N, C-alpha and C positions, 0 to 999 in steps of 0.2 A: 504494500500500500504506500509506503514511504517513497518508493521508486516512482510510482504514478504521480504522486503529489510533486515530487522534485521535477519530473518531466514536464508537468503542467506549468509549474512556476517558471522553469527555464524557457519554455515555449512562449509564455506570456511576456516575459521580459524581453526576449528577442523580437517579438512582435511590436512591442512598444518602442524599442530602440530603432527598429526599421521604420516605424511611423515617424519618429523624430528625424531620422535621416532624410526621409522624403521631404519633410517640411524645411529642413535646413538646406537641402540641395535646391529646392524650388526657390527659396529666398535668395540664395547666393547666385542664382542664374536669372534673377529678376523675373521669375515665373515663366521663363522661356523653356521650351522643350530642348533638352540637350542629351547627349549620351549619358551624362552623369544622372540626370533626372530619370531617364529611362531605366538605368541600372538600379537606381534606388527604388523605383516603382516595382521592378521585377523582384527585387529582394523582399520588398514589402509583401508582394503577392505570395511568395514562397513561405515567408514567415507566417502569414495568415493561414495558409493551408496546413502548416505544421501545428499551429496553435489549435485549429479546428480538430485535427487528428488527435492531439493530446486531450482535448475536451471530450472527444468521443471515447477515448480510452478510459478516462476518469468516470464517465457515465457508465461504461461497461462494468467497471469495478463496483460502483454503487449498486447497479442492478444485480450483480452477482451476490453482493453482501445481503441485499434485501431478500433475494431468493433463498440464501442459506438460512437467514433468520426465520423466515416463514416455514422452511422445510424442517427445521430442527425444533420446532415448538410442538408441545403436546396439548396446547390449549388454543382456542380460536384467537387469531391475531386480528385486531382491528386495523383496517387499512390506514386510519388516521395515525396510528402509532408508527407505521412504516413510513408515512410521509415525512417524518422528521428528517429523513435523508434528503428529501427534495426541498422542504420549506423551513426546516428548523423549528417547526411548530408542532406540538402534540395537542390534539383536540380530544380530551377525555370525556367531554360532555355528550357526545353523540352516541 
């Protein structure tokens, strides 16, 4: 689990850094399209795809944990209890 979190954190930081590089490159070229801006945009696109893949991997982990929790219980599990993984809120009133 720690590996997935680290991967997500690294992908997010690289995505943010690539976004900053696009803005800096655009500003330094007076918003003109140049080889540098094209390269920054291409890097941004790749980092976005990497970040999305890391998010998908994290979601798969959450889904797997949810499945294990429900499979290993001997009592009925209220879906609102499982939603804590999605929303960080437990609704015990329903």
